[in-house]
C-alpha positions in Angstrom: -20.2 8.5 14.2 -23.3 6.7 13.0 -24.9 4.4 15.5 -25.9 1.0 14.2 -29.3 -0.5 14.5 -31.1 2.7 15.4 -34.8 2.0 15.5 -37.7 4.2 14.6 -41.2 3.1 15.6 -44.2 3.7 13.5 -47.8 3.0 14.5 -49.2 0.1 12.6 -52.2 1.3 10.6 -55.5 0.0 11.9 -54.2 -1.1 15.3 -54.1 1.3 18.2 -51.4 -0.3 20.4 -49.3 -2.4 17.9 -46.1 -0.8 16.7 -44.3 -1.7 13.5 -40.5 -1.2 13.8 -38.5 -0.2 10.7 -34.8 -0.3 10.7 -33.0 2.9 9.6 -29.3 2.1 8.8 -28.3 5.5 7.7 -30.1 8.2 9.7 -27.3 10.8 9.1 -26.0 11.4 5.6 -22.4 10.4 4.9 -20.8 13.4 3.2 -18.7 11.5 0.6 -21.2 8.7 -0.1 -22.8 9.3 -3.6 -26.5 9.7 -3.6 -27.0 6.5 -5.6 -25.5 4.5 -2.8 -27.3 6.3 0.1 -29.6 3.3 0.6 -26.7 1.0 1.6 -26.3 -0.1 5.2 -23.8 2.1 7.0 -21.9 0.7 10.0 -19.2 3.2 10.3 -19.6 6.5 8.3 -16.1 7.7 9.1 -14.5 4.6 7.6 -16.7 4.9 4.5 -15.4 8.5 4.0 -11.8 7.4 4.5 -12.2 4.6 2.0 -13.9 6.9 -0.6 -11.3 9.5 -0.1 -8.6 6.9 -0.9 -10.2 6.2 -4.3 -8.2 8.0 -7.0 -9.1 6.5 -10.4 -5.9 7.6 -12.0 -3.7 6.2 -9.3 -5.6 2.9 -9.3 -5.2 2.6 -13.1 -1.4 3.2 -12.7 -1.2 0.6 -9.9 -3.1 -1.9 -12.0 -0.6 -1.3 -14.9 2.3 -1.8 -12.5 0.9 -5.0 -11.0 -0.2 -6.4 -14.4 3.5 -6.9 -15.1 3.4 -9.9 -12.7 0.6 -11.6 -14.5 2.8 -13.2 -17.1 5.0 -16.2 -16.2 7.8 -15.2 -18.5 8.0 -11.7 -17.1 7.8 -13.0 -13.6 10.6 -15.5 -14.3 12.9 -12.8 -15.7 12.0 -10.4 -12.8 12.8 -13.1 -10.3 16.2 -13.8 -11.9 17.1 -10.1 -12.1 16.1 -9.6 -8.5 18.3 -12.6 -7.4 21.3 -11.8 -9.6 21.3 -8.1 -9.8 22.4 -6.5 -13.1 22.4 -9.3 -15.7 22.7 -9.4 -19.5 20.1 -10.7 -21.9 22.2 -13.8 -22.9 22.8 -14.6 -19.2 19.1 -14.4 -18.5 18.4 -16.7 -21.5 21.0 -19.2 -20.2 19.7 -19.1 -16.7 16.0 -19.5 -17.6 16.2 -21.6 -20.8 14.0 -19.0 -22.5 14.9 -18.0 -26.1 17.1 -14.9 -26.5 14.6 -13.2 -28.7 11.8 -13.8 -26.2 14.0 -12.5 -23.4 14.7 -9.4 -25.4 11.1 -8.7 -26.2 10.0 -9.3 -22.6 12.8 -7.0 -21.4 11.6 -4.3 -23.8 8.1 -4.6 -22.3 9.6 -4.4 -18.8 11.7 -1.3 -19.7 8.6 0.4 -21.2 6.7 -0.3 -18.0 9.6 1.2 -16.1 10.0 -2.0 -14.1 13.5 -2.7 -15.4 16.4 -0.3 -16.2 19.0 -1.1 -18.9 22.6 -0.2 -18.2 25.1 -0.3 -21.0 28.7 -1.3 -20.2 30.6 -1.4 -23.5 28.8 -3.8 -25.8 26.9 -5.5 -23.1 23.6 -4.3 -21.8 22.7 -5.4 -18.3 19.2 -5.1 -16.8 18.4 -4.3 -13.2 15.2 -3.7 -11.3 13.9 -0.2 -11.0 12.7 1.1 -7.6 9.0 0.3 -8.0 6.3 -1.4 -5.9 7.1 -4.5 -8.0 10.6 -4.6 -6.5 9.2 -4.7 -3.0 6.8 -7.5 -3.9 9.6 -9.6 -5.4 11.7 -9.1 -2.3 8.9 -10.3 -0.1 8.8 -13.8 -1.6 
């Protein structure tokens, strides 16, 4: 654990008894901290290492793609309706939301491609339901 505000005293040049104090924030190296950030102030090295260890660029990109689904009002409207009604057809979604059938179809195609919605065929009718994703949990938390 790094102790904060550790002080190292240096004699002031030209004066015998005056000391100049310099603050050293990171006296011990933090093993996961990149060298280009070693001059940053460190309060808790252990937490820095935990935070850095949690950074997985691929996982963050995947999460960003999942959560980007919620950035469009039309997608969010359809997801909210599907979450509330359960498996529902395109025409029923269009009737419930007042959104054009073609727009609903195109939006559902995007939601299926992002694996947020699953289409289930029952005869001639295709009904959409929410897939089990982090988005589902966010919609349920409203």
